[in-house]
PDB file of N, CA, C and O in Angstrom:
ATOM      1  N   MET A   1      -1.625   6.001   1.496  1.00  0.00           N
ATOM      2  CA  MET A   1      -2.271   4.999   2.296  1.00  0.00           C
ATOM      3  C   MET A   1      -1.998   5.247   3.782  1.00  0.00           C
ATOM      4  O   MET A   1      -2.923   5.250   4.594  1.00  0.00           O
ATOM      5  N   PHE A   2      -0.733   5.452   4.134  1.00  0.00           N
ATOM      6  CA  PHE A   2      -0.395   5.660   5.538  1.00  0.00           C
ATOM      7  C   PHE A   2      -0.980   6.966   6.062  1.00  0.00           C
ATOM      8  O   PHE A   2      -1.443   7.036   7.201  1.00  0.00           O
ATOM      9  N   PHE A   3      -0.955   7.985   5.236  1.00  0.00           N
ATOM     10  CA  PHE A   3      -1.557   9.254   5.625  1.00  0.00           C
ATOM     11  C   PHE A   3      -3.050   9.060   5.881  1.00  0.00           C
ATOM     12  O   PHE A   3      -3.577   9.527   6.891  1.00  0.00           O
ATOM     13  N   SER A   4      -3.718   8.381   4.977  1.00  0.00           N
ATOM     14  CA  SER A   4      -5.159   8.154   5.119  1.00  0.00           C
ATOM     15  C   SER A   4      -5.470   7.366   6.382  1.00  0.00           C
ATOM     16  O   SER A   4      -6.408   7.691   7.109  1.00  0.00           O
ATOM     17  N   GLN A   5      -4.677   6.328   6.640  1.00  0.00           N
ATOM     18  CA  GLN A   5      -4.891   5.539   7.852  1.00  0.00           C
ATOM     19  C   GLN A   5      -4.728   6.394   9.102  1.00  0.00           C
ATOM     20  O   GLN A   5      -5.478   6.251  10.067  1.00  0.00           O
ATOM     21  N   ASP A   6      -3.753   7.270   9.074  1.00  0.00           N
ATOM     22  CA  ASP A   6      -3.456   8.114  10.225  1.00  0.00           C
ATOM     23  C   ASP A   6      -4.528   9.183  10.443  1.00  0.00           C
ATOM     24  O   ASP A   6      -4.863   9.498  11.584  1.00  0.00           O
ATOM     25  N   TRP A   7      -5.058   9.734   9.369  1.00  0.00           N
ATOM     26  CA  TRP A   7      -5.948  10.885   9.468  1.00  0.00           C
ATOM     27  C   TRP A   7      -7.440  10.577   9.332  1.00  0.00           C
ATOM     28  O   TRP A   7      -8.264  11.414   9.699  1.00  0.00           O
ATOM     29  N   ARG A   8      -7.808   9.412   8.822  1.00  0.00           N
ATOM     30  CA  ARG A   8      -9.221   9.128   8.529  1.00  0.00           C
ATOM     31  C   ARG A   8     -10.130   9.352   9.741  1.00  0.00           C
ATOM     32  O   ARG A   8     -11.158  10.019   9.621  1.00  0.00           O
ATOM     33  N   GLU A   9      -9.772   8.814  10.883  1.00  0.00           N
ATOM     34  CA  GLU A   9     -10.632   8.956  12.068  1.00  0.00           C
ATOM     35  C   GLU A   9     -10.770  10.414  12.496  1.00  0.00           C
ATOM     36  O   GLU A   9     -11.850  10.847  12.896  1.00  0.00           O
ATOM     37  N   ARG A  10      -9.682  11.163  12.413  1.00  0.00           N
ATOM     38  CA  ARG A  10      -9.751  12.589  12.767  1.00  0.00           C
ATOM     39  C   ARG A  10     -10.708  13.327  11.841  1.00  0.00           C
ATOM     40  O   ARG A  10     -11.529  14.127  12.290  1.00  0.00           O
ATOM     41  N   ILE A  11     -10.596  13.053  10.561  1.00  0.00           N
ATOM     42  CA  ILE A  11     -11.464  13.706   9.579  1.00  0.00           C
ATOM     43  C   ILE A  11     -12.915  13.315   9.833  1.00  0.00           C
ATOM     44  O   ILE A  11     -13.806  14.163   9.782  1.00  0.00           O
ATOM     45  N   LYS A  12     -13.157  12.030  10.106  1.00  0.00           N
ATOM     46  CA  LYS A  12     -14.526  11.570  10.367  1.00  0.00           C
ATOM     47  C   LYS A  12     -15.084  12.201  11.641  1.00  0.00           C
ATOM     48  O   LYS A  12     -16.264  12.547  11.700  1.00  0.00           O
ATOM     49  N   THR A  13     -14.238  12.352  12.659  1.00  0.00           N
ATOM     50  CA  THR A  13     -14.676  12.966  13.915  1.00  0.00           C
ATOM     51  C   THR A  13     -15.022  14.436  13.705  1.00  0.00           C
ATOM     52  O   THR A  13     -16.010  14.936  14.244  1.00  0.00           O
ATOM     53  N   GLU A  14     -14.198  15.119  12.918  1.00  0.00           N
ATOM     54  CA  GLU A  14     -14.436  16.538  12.646  1.00  0.00           C
ATOM     55  C   GLU A  14     -15.607  16.758  11.688  1.00  0.00           C
ATOM     56  O   GLU A  14     -16.193  17.840  11.658  1.00  0.00           O
ATOM     57  N   ASN A  15     -15.946  15.732  10.906  1.00  0.00           N
ATOM     58  CA  ASN A  15     -17.003  15.832   9.894  1.00  0.00           C
ATOM     59  C   ASN A  15     -17.895  14.593   9.959  1.00  0.00           C
ATOM     60  O   ASN A  15     -17.900  13.785   9.031  1.00  0.00           O
ATOM     61  N   PRO A  16     -18.653  14.438  11.055  1.00  0.00           N
ATOM     62  CA  PRO A  16     -19.424  13.203  11.244  1.00  0.00           C
ATOM     63  C   PRO A  16     -20.482  12.958  10.164  1.00  0.00           C
ATOM     64  O   PRO A  16     -20.901  11.819   9.959  1.00  0.00           O
ATOM     65  N   GLU A  17     -20.911  14.004   9.484  1.00  0.00           N
ATOM     66  CA  GLU A  17     -21.934  13.855   8.451  1.00  0.00           C
ATOM     67  C   GLU A  17     -21.350  13.428   7.108  1.00  0.00           C
ATOM     68  O   GLU A  17     -22.095  13.079   6.193  1.00  0.00           O
ATOM     69  N   ALA A  18     -20.034  13.452   6.984  1.00  0.00           N
ATOM     70  CA  ALA A  18     -19.378  13.161   5.707  1.00  0.00           C
ATOM     71  C   ALA A  18     -19.433  11.670   5.393  1.00  0.00           C
ATOM     72  O   ALA A  18     -19.161  10.826   6.247  1.00  0.00           O
ATOM     73  N   GLY A  19     -19.789  11.372   4.159  1.00  0.00           N
ATOM     74  CA  GLY A  19     -19.776   9.993   3.690  1.00  0.00           C
ATOM     75  C   GLY A  19     -18.380   9.585   3.254  1.00  0.00           C
ATOM     76  O   GLY A  19     -17.424  10.349   3.379  1.00  0.00           O
ATOM     77  N   PHE A  20     -18.282   8.374   2.743  1.00  0.00           N
ATOM     78  CA  PHE A  20     -16.986   7.829   2.344  1.00  0.00           C
ATOM     79  C   PHE A  20     -16.280   8.712   1.320  1.00  0.00           C
ATOM     80  O   PHE A  20     -15.104   9.040   1.478  1.00  0.00           O
ATOM     81  N   GLY A  21     -16.998   9.092   0.279  1.00  0.00           N
ATOM     82  CA  GLY A  21     -16.408   9.918  -0.772  1.00  0.00           C
ATOM     83  C   GLY A  21     -15.972  11.275  -0.270  1.00  0.00           C
ATOM     84  O   GLY A  21     -14.907  11.774  -0.634  1.00  0.00           O
ATOM     85  N   GLU A  22     -16.800  11.867   0.565  1.00  0.00           N
ATOM     86  CA  GLU A  22     -16.473  13.188   1.113  1.00  0.00           C
ATOM     87  C   GLU A  22     -15.246  13.106   2.022  1.00  0.00           C
ATOM     88  O   GLU A  22     -14.398  13.997   2.005  1.00  0.00           O
ATOM     89  N   VAL A  23     -15.155  12.043   2.810  1.00  0.00           N
ATOM     90  CA  VAL A  23     -13.975  11.863   3.667  1.00  0.00           C
ATOM     91  C   VAL A  23     -12.724  11.770   2.795  1.00  0.00           C
ATOM     92  O   VAL A  23     -11.687  12.342   3.131  1.00  0.00           O
ATOM     93  N   GLY A  24     -12.821  11.056   1.686  1.00  0.00           N
ATOM     94  CA  GLY A  24     -11.692  10.957   0.765  1.00  0.00           C
ATOM     95  C   GLY A  24     -11.280  12.310   0.218  1.00  0.00           C
ATOM     96  O   GLY A  24     -10.091  12.614   0.117  1.00  0.00           O
ATOM     97  N   LYS A  25     -12.268  13.123  -0.136  1.00  0.00           N
ATOM     98  CA  LYS A  25     -11.970  14.468  -0.642  1.00  0.00           C
ATOM     99  C   LYS A  25     -11.312  15.323   0.435  1.00  0.00           C
ATOM    100  O   LYS A  25     -10.376  16.072   0.158  1.00  0.00           O
ATOM    101  N   LEU A  26     -11.801  15.208   1.649  1.00  0.00           N
ATOM    102  CA  LEU A  26     -11.225  15.973   2.756  1.00  0.00           C
ATOM    103  C   LEU A  26      -9.797  15.514   3.061  1.00  0.00           C
ATOM    104  O   LEU A  26      -8.931  16.329   3.379  1.00  0.00           O
ATOM    105  N   LEU A  27      -9.562  14.212   2.962  1.00  0.00           N
ATOM    106  CA  LEU A  27      -8.203  13.702   3.149  1.00  0.00           C
ATOM    107  C   LEU A  27      -7.273  14.248   2.067  1.00  0.00           C
ATOM    108  O   LEU A  27      -6.140  14.635   2.351  1.00  0.00           O
ATOM    109  N   GLY A  28      -7.758  14.277   0.838  1.00  0.00           N
ATOM    110  CA  GLY A  28      -6.961  14.829  -0.253  1.00  0.00           C
ATOM    111  C   GLY A  28      -6.640  16.292  -0.037  1.00  0.00           C
ATOM    112  O   GLY A  28      -5.521  16.739  -0.285  1.00  0.00           O
ATOM    113  N   ALA A  29      -7.633  17.035   0.428  1.00  0.00           N
ATOM    114  CA  ALA A  29      -7.417  18.461   0.695  1.00  0.00           C
ATOM    115  C   ALA A  29      -6.405  18.648   1.823  1.00  0.00           C
ATOM    116  O   ALA A  29      -5.550  19.532   1.762  1.00  0.00           O
ATOM    117  N   LYS A  30      -6.511  17.812   2.850  1.00  0.00           N
ATOM    118  CA  LYS A  30      -5.568  17.902   3.972  1.00  0.00           C
ATOM    119  C   LYS A  30      -4.149  17.588   3.499  1.00  0.00           C
ATOM    120  O   LYS A  30      -3.198  18.260   3.898  1.00  0.00           O
ATOM    121  N   TRP A  31      -4.006  16.577   2.655  1.00  0.00           N
ATOM    122  CA  TRP A  31      -2.692  16.212   2.121  1.00  0.00           C
ATOM    123  C   TRP A  31      -2.080  17.383   1.363  1.00  0.00           C
ATOM    124  O   TRP A  31      -0.890  17.666   1.500  1.00  0.00           O
ATOM    125  N   LYS A  32      -2.888  18.053   0.573  1.00  0.00           N
ATOM    126  CA  LYS A  32      -2.396  19.189  -0.212  1.00  0.00           C
ATOM    127  C   LYS A  32      -1.959  20.350   0.678  1.00  0.00           C
ATOM    128  O   LYS A  32      -1.100  21.141   0.289  1.00  0.00           O
ATOM    129  N   GLU A  33      -2.543  20.453   1.866  1.00  0.00           N
ATOM    130  CA  GLU A  33      -2.181  21.520   2.804  1.00  0.00           C
ATOM    131  C   GLU A  33      -0.813  21.295   3.449  1.00  0.00           C
ATOM    132  O   GLU A  33      -0.167  22.248   3.887  1.00  0.00           O
ATOM    133  N   LEU A  34      -0.372  20.040   3.507  1.00  0.00           N
ATOM    134  CA  LEU A  34       0.886  19.727   4.180  1.00  0.00           C
ATOM    135  C   LEU A  34       2.074  20.208   3.367  1.00  0.00           C
ATOM    136  O   LEU A  34       2.058  20.168   2.136  1.00  0.00           O
ATOM    137  N   ASP A  35       3.110  20.664   4.072  1.00  0.00           N
ATOM    138  CA  ASP A  35       4.346  21.002   3.366  1.00  0.00           C
ATOM    139  C   ASP A  35       5.186  19.725   3.236  1.00  0.00           C
ATOM    140  O   ASP A  35       4.832  18.685   3.792  1.00  0.00           O
ATOM    141  N   GLU A  36       6.277  19.811   2.513  1.00  0.00           N
ATOM    142  CA  GLU A  36       7.099  18.630   2.231  1.00  0.00           C
ATOM    143  C   GLU A  36       7.627  17.975   3.508  1.00  0.00           C
ATOM    144  O   GLU A  36       7.720  16.749   3.583  1.00  0.00           O
ATOM    145  N   GLU A  37       7.968  18.776   4.498  1.00  0.00           N
ATOM    146  CA  GLU A  37       8.479  18.233   5.756  1.00  0.00           C
ATOM    147  C   GLU A  37       7.405  17.421   6.475  1.00  0.00           C
ATOM    148  O   GLU A  37       7.707  16.385   7.069  1.00  0.00           O
ATOM    149  N   GLU A  38       6.159  17.879   6.428  1.00  0.00           N
ATOM    150  CA  GLU A  38       5.056  17.151   7.065  1.00  0.00           C
ATOM    151  C   GLU A  38       4.704  15.881   6.288  1.00  0.00           C
ATOM    152  O   GLU A  38       4.267  14.894   6.880  1.00  0.00           O
ATOM    153  N   LYS A  39       4.888  15.902   4.980  1.00  0.00           N
ATOM    154  CA  LYS A  39       4.594  14.730   4.150  1.00  0.00           C
ATOM    155  C   LYS A  39       5.683  13.665   4.254  1.00  0.00           C
ATOM    156  O   LYS A  39       5.418  12.480   4.054  1.00  0.00           O
ATOM    157  N   LYS A  40       6.898  14.086   4.566  1.00  0.00           N
ATOM    158  CA  LYS A  40       8.055  13.195   4.520  1.00  0.00           C
ATOM    159  C   LYS A  40       7.869  11.880   5.285  1.00  0.00           C
ATOM    160  O   LYS A  40       8.202  10.832   4.732  1.00  0.00           O
ATOM    161  N   PRO A  41       7.362  11.871   6.513  1.00  0.00           N
ATOM    162  CA  PRO A  41       7.213  10.581   7.204  1.00  0.00           C
ATOM    163  C   PRO A  41       6.297   9.612   6.447  1.00  0.00           C
ATOM    164  O   PRO A  41       6.555   8.409   6.409  1.00  0.00           O
ATOM    165  N   TYR A  42       5.239  10.137   5.852  1.00  0.00           N
ATOM    166  CA  TYR A  42       4.305   9.290   5.109  1.00  0.00           C
ATOM    167  C   TYR A  42       4.931   8.791   3.808  1.00  0.00           C
ATOM    168  O   TYR A  42       4.740   7.638   3.422  1.00  0.00           O
ATOM    169  N   VAL A  43       5.673   9.657   3.144  1.00  0.00           N
ATOM    170  CA  VAL A  43       6.360   9.276   1.908  1.00  0.00           C
ATOM    171  C   VAL A  43       7.420   8.221   2.219  1.00  0.00           C
ATOM    172  O   VAL A  43       7.572   7.251   1.476  1.00  0.00           O
ATOM    173  N   ASP A  44       8.145   8.408   3.307  1.00  0.00           N
ATOM    174  CA  ASP A  44       9.166   7.434   3.708  1.00  0.00           C
ATOM    175  C   ASP A  44       8.536   6.079   4.027  1.00  0.00           C
ATOM    176  O   ASP A  44       9.064   5.042   3.626  1.00  0.00           O
ATOM    177  N   MET A  45       7.415   6.081   4.743  1.00  0.00           N
ATOM    178  CA  MET A  45       6.730   4.824   5.052  1.00  0.00           C
ATOM    179  C   MET A  45       6.268   4.132   3.774  1.00  0.00           C
ATOM    180  O   MET A  45       6.389   2.914   3.645  1.00  0.00           O
ATOM    181  N   ALA A  46       5.744   4.904   2.836  1.00  0.00           N
ATOM    182  CA  ALA A  46       5.275   4.337   1.573  1.00  0.00           C
ATOM    183  C   ALA A  46       6.433   3.753   0.772  1.00  0.00           C
ATOM    184  O   ALA A  46       6.301   2.684   0.176  1.00  0.00           O
ATOM    185  N   THR A  47       7.559   4.443   0.756  1.00  0.00           N
ATOM    186  CA  THR A  47       8.735   3.948   0.040  1.00  0.00           C
ATOM    187  C   THR A  47       9.226   2.642   0.651  1.00  0.00           C
ATOM    188  O   THR A  47       9.541   1.690  -0.063  1.00  0.00           O
ATOM    189  N   LYS A  48       9.288   2.605   1.976  1.00  0.00           N
ATOM    190  CA  LYS A  48       9.731   1.403   2.677  1.00  0.00           C
ATOM    191  C   LYS A  48       8.767   0.245   2.417  1.00  0.00           C
ATOM    192  O   LYS A  48       9.197  -0.889   2.206  1.00  0.00           O
ATOM    193  N   ASP A  49       7.472   0.531   2.431  1.00  0.00           N
ATOM    194  CA  ASP A  49       6.479  -0.513   2.198  1.00  0.00           C
ATOM    195  C   ASP A  49       6.530  -1.013   0.756  1.00  0.00           C
ATOM    196  O   ASP A  49       6.337  -2.202   0.503  1.00  0.00           O
ATOM    197  N   LYS A  50       6.786  -0.119  -0.177  1.00  0.00           N
ATOM    198  CA  LYS A  50       6.898  -0.522  -1.584  1.00  0.00           C
ATOM    199  C   LYS A  50       8.076  -1.474  -1.765  1.00  0.00           C
ATOM    200  O   LYS A  50       7.968  -2.475  -2.474  1.00  0.00           O
ATOM    201  N   THR A  51       9.196  -1.160  -1.125  1.00  0.00           N
ATOM    202  CA  THR A  51      10.371  -2.027  -1.195  1.00  0.00           C
ATOM    203  C   THR A  51      10.046  -3.397  -0.616  1.00  0.00           C
ATOM    204  O   THR A  51      10.405  -4.421  -1.197  1.00  0.00           O
ATOM    205  N   ARG A  52       9.366  -3.418   0.528  1.00  0.00           N
ATOM    206  CA  ARG A  52       8.965  -4.685   1.153  1.00  0.00           C
ATOM    207  C   ARG A  52       8.079  -5.488   0.216  1.00  0.00           C
ATOM    208  O   ARG A  52       8.287  -6.688   0.041  1.00  0.00           O
ATOM    209  N   ALA A  53       7.093  -4.836  -0.387  1.00  0.00           N
ATOM    210  CA  ALA A  53       6.158  -5.523  -1.276  1.00  0.00           C
ATOM    211  C   ALA A  53       6.866  -6.078  -2.508  1.00  0.00           C
ATOM    212  O   ALA A  53       6.554  -7.181  -2.957  1.00  0.00           O
ATOM    213  N   GLU A  54       7.803  -5.333  -3.048  1.00  0.00           N
ATOM    214  CA  GLU A  54       8.554  -5.805  -4.218  1.00  0.00           C
ATOM    215  C   GLU A  54       9.391  -7.033  -3.868  1.00  0.00           C
ATOM    216  O   GLU A  54       9.486  -7.967  -4.664  1.00  0.00           O
ATOM    217  N   LYS A  55       9.998  -7.035  -2.680  1.00  0.00           N
ATOM    218  CA  LYS A  55      10.777  -8.198  -2.243  1.00  0.00           C
ATOM    219  C   LYS A  55       9.872  -9.412  -2.076  1.00  0.00           C
ATOM    220  O   LYS A  55      10.228 -10.515  -2.489  1.00  0.00           O
ATOM    221  N   GLU A  56       8.700  -9.213  -1.469  1.00  0.00           N
ATOM    222  CA  GLU A  56       7.760 -10.314  -1.290  1.00  0.00           C
ATOM    223  C   GLU A  56       7.284 -10.848  -2.633  1.00  0.00           C
ATOM    224  O   GLU A  56       7.160 -12.059  -2.816  1.00  0.00           O
ATOM    225  N   LYS A  57       7.022  -9.957  -3.560  1.00  0.00           N
ATOM    226  CA  LYS A  57       6.570 -10.368  -4.891  1.00  0.00           C
ATOM    227  C   LYS A  57       7.651 -11.174  -5.593  1.00  0.00           C
ATOM    228  O   LYS A  57       7.369 -12.209  -6.197  1.00  0.00           O
ATOM    229  N   THR A  58       8.882 -10.702  -5.515  1.00  0.00           N
ATOM    230  CA  THR A  58       9.996 -11.412  -6.142  1.00  0.00           C
ATOM    231  C   THR A  58      10.154 -12.801  -5.529  1.00  0.00           C
ATOM    232  O   THR A  58      10.359 -13.776  -6.251  1.00  0.00           O
ATOM    233  N   ALA A  59      10.061 -12.895  -4.212  1.00  0.00           N
ATOM    234  CA  ALA A  59      10.171 -14.183  -3.535  1.00  0.00           C
ATOM    235  C   ALA A  59       9.025 -15.102  -3.946  1.00  0.00           C
ATOM    236  O   ALA A  59       9.239 -16.288  -4.197  1.00  0.00           O
ATOM    237  N   TYR A  60       7.819 -14.564  -4.017  1.00  0.00           N
ATOM    238  CA  TYR A  60       6.654 -15.352  -4.409  1.00  0.00           C
ATOM    239  C   TYR A  60       6.806 -15.852  -5.839  1.00  0.00           C
ATOM    240  O   TYR A  60       6.552 -17.022  -6.125  1.00  0.00           O
ATOM    241  N   GLU A  61       7.221 -14.963  -6.731  1.00  0.00           N
ATOM    242  CA  GLU A  61       7.390 -15.347  -8.131  1.00  0.00           C
ATOM    243  C   GLU A  61       8.484 -16.395  -8.276  1.00  0.00           C
ATOM    244  O   GLU A  61       8.383 -17.288  -9.117  1.00  0.00           O
ATOM    245  N   GLY A  62       9.521 -16.290  -7.464  1.00  0.00           N
ATOM    246  CA  GLY A  62      10.585 -17.293  -7.486  1.00  0.00           C
ATOM    247  C   GLY A  62      10.074 -18.654  -7.058  1.00  0.00           C
ATOM    248  O   GLY A  62      10.443 -19.669  -7.649  1.00  0.00           O
ATOM    249  N   LYS A  63       9.229 -18.690  -6.038  1.00  0.00           N
ATOM    250  CA  LYS A  63       8.638 -19.951  -5.583  1.00  0.00           C
ATOM    251  C   LYS A  63       7.704 -20.511  -6.646  1.00  0.00           C
ATOM    252  O   LYS A  63       7.689 -21.717  -6.892  1.00  0.00           O
ATOM    253  N   ALA A  64       6.927 -19.638  -7.275  1.00  0.00           N
ATOM    254  CA  ALA A  64       5.996 -20.077  -8.311  1.00  0.00           C
ATOM    255  C   ALA A  64       6.761 -20.638  -9.502  1.00  0.00           C
ATOM    256  O   ALA A  64       6.367 -21.657 -10.068  1.00  0.00           O
ATOM    257  N   ASP A  65       7.852 -19.980  -9.887  1.00  0.00           N
ATOM    258  CA  ASP A  65       8.672 -20.466 -10.999  1.00  0.00           C
ATOM    259  C   ASP A  65       9.279 -21.826 -10.661  1.00  0.00           C
ATOM    260  O   ASP A  65       9.309 -22.722 -11.505  1.00  0.00           O
ATOM    261  N   LYS A  66       9.760 -21.980  -9.430  1.00  0.00           N
ATOM    262  CA  LYS A  66      10.364 -23.239  -9.007  1.00  0.00           C
ATOM    263  C   LYS A  66       9.324 -24.353  -9.017  1.00  0.00           C
ATOM    264  O   LYS A  66       9.608 -25.465  -9.463  1.00  0.00           O
ATOM    265  N   ALA A  67       8.119 -24.059  -8.526  1.00  0.00           N
ATOM    266  CA  ALA A  67       7.050 -25.055  -8.521  1.00  0.00           C
ATOM    267  C   ALA A  67       6.680 -25.443  -9.948  1.00  0.00           C
ATOM    268  O   ALA A  67       6.433 -26.615 -10.231  1.00  0.00           O
ATOM    269  N   SER A  68       6.643 -24.474 -10.833  1.00  0.00           N
ATOM    270  CA  SER A  68       6.328 -24.739 -12.236  1.00  0.00           C
ATOM    271  C   SER A  68       7.406 -25.616 -12.869  1.00  0.00           C
ATOM    272  O   SER A  68       7.095 -26.545 -13.615  1.00  0.00           O
ATOM    273  N   ASP A  69       8.657 -25.326 -12.576  1.00  0.00           N
ATOM    274  CA  ASP A  69       9.762 -26.129 -13.100  1.00  0.00           C
ATOM    275  C   ASP A  69       9.679 -27.564 -12.584  1.00  0.00           C
ATOM    276  O   ASP A  69       9.932 -28.510 -13.331  1.00  0.00           O
ATOM    277  N   GLU A  70       9.325 -27.728 -11.306  1.00  0.00           N
ATOM    278  CA  GLU A  70       9.192 -29.064 -10.726  1.00  0.00           C
ATOM    279  C   GLU A  70       8.039 -29.814 -11.370  1.00  0.00           C
ATOM    280  O   GLU A  70       8.145 -31.015 -11.621  1.00  0.00           O
ATOM    281  N   ASP A  71       6.929 -29.118 -11.644  1.00  0.00           N
ATOM    282  CA  ASP A  71       5.792 -29.741 -12.326  1.00  0.00           C
ATOM    283  C   ASP A  71       6.191 -30.189 -13.723  1.00  0.00           C
ATOM    284  O   ASP A  71       5.836 -31.286 -14.155  1.00  0.00           O
ATOM    285  N   ASP A  72       6.931 -29.338 -14.430  1.00  0.00           N
ATOM    286  CA  ASP A  72       7.385 -29.674 -15.778  1.00  0.00           C
ATOM    287  C   ASP A  72       8.303 -30.893 -15.742  1.00  0.00           C
ATOM    288  O   ASP A  72       8.198 -31.770 -16.600  1.00  0.00           O
ATOM    289  N   ALA A  73       9.191 -30.956 -14.768  1.00  0.00           N
ATOM    290  CA  ALA A  73      10.115 -32.079 -14.644  1.00  0.00           C
ATOM    291  C   ALA A  73       9.356 -33.363 -14.333  1.00  0.00           C
ATOM    292  O   ALA A  73       9.691 -34.421 -14.866  1.00  0.00           O
ATOM    293  N   ALA A  74       8.347 -33.286 -13.487  1.00  0.00           N
ATOM    294  CA  ALA A  74       7.548 -34.457 -13.135  1.00  0.00           C
ATOM    295  C   ALA A  74       6.774 -34.965 -14.342  1.00  0.00           C
ATOM    296  O   ALA A  74       6.639 -36.174 -14.529  1.00  0.00           O
ATOM    297  N   GLU A  75       6.268 -34.056 -15.160  1.00  0.00           N
ATOM    298  CA  GLU A  75       5.505 -34.448 -16.343  1.00  0.00           C
ATOM    299  C   GLU A  75       6.396 -35.127 -17.373  1.00  0.00           C
ATOM    300  O   GLU A  75       5.964 -36.077 -18.025  1.00  0.00           O
ATOM    301  N   THR A  76       7.614 -34.665 -17.531  1.00  0.00           N
ATOM    302  CA  THR A  76       8.501 -35.249 -18.536  1.00  0.00           C
ATOM    303  C   THR A  76       9.074 -36.584 -18.086  1.00  0.00           C
ATOM    304  O   THR A  76       9.504 -37.381 -18.919  1.00  0.00           O
ATOM    305  N   SER A  77       9.087 -36.842 -16.780  1.00  0.00           N
ATOM    306  CA  SER A  77       9.623 -38.112 -16.290  1.00  0.00           C
ATOM    307  C   SER A  77       8.562 -39.201 -16.243  1.00  0.00           C
ATOM    308  O   SER A  77       8.884 -40.363 -15.995  1.00  0.00           O
ATOM    309  N   ASP A  78       7.301 -38.846 -16.476  1.00  0.00           N
ATOM    310  CA  ASP A  78       6.218 -39.850 -16.445  1.00  0.00           C
ATOM    311  C   ASP A  78       6.209 -40.725 -17.643  1.00  0.00           C
ATOM    312  O   ASP A  78       5.360 -41.610 -17.754  1.00  0.00           O
TER     313      ASP A  78
END
């Protein structure tokens, strides 16, 4: 995702006739050309973002569980 965001405009500028699918193929080809050192910043960003998303999901699920428990408690006290 981060690689695509970084490179999409460059690919589109270099290939103005390319449609959405073709740009995706060109991005994939460019990714395959990179060595591990060139990929590392993008992989690191993706790893960091995945960790962030998992924390947000856990927090959201915790709030949803708490709200559900409160709803259950309210129903039983009626």
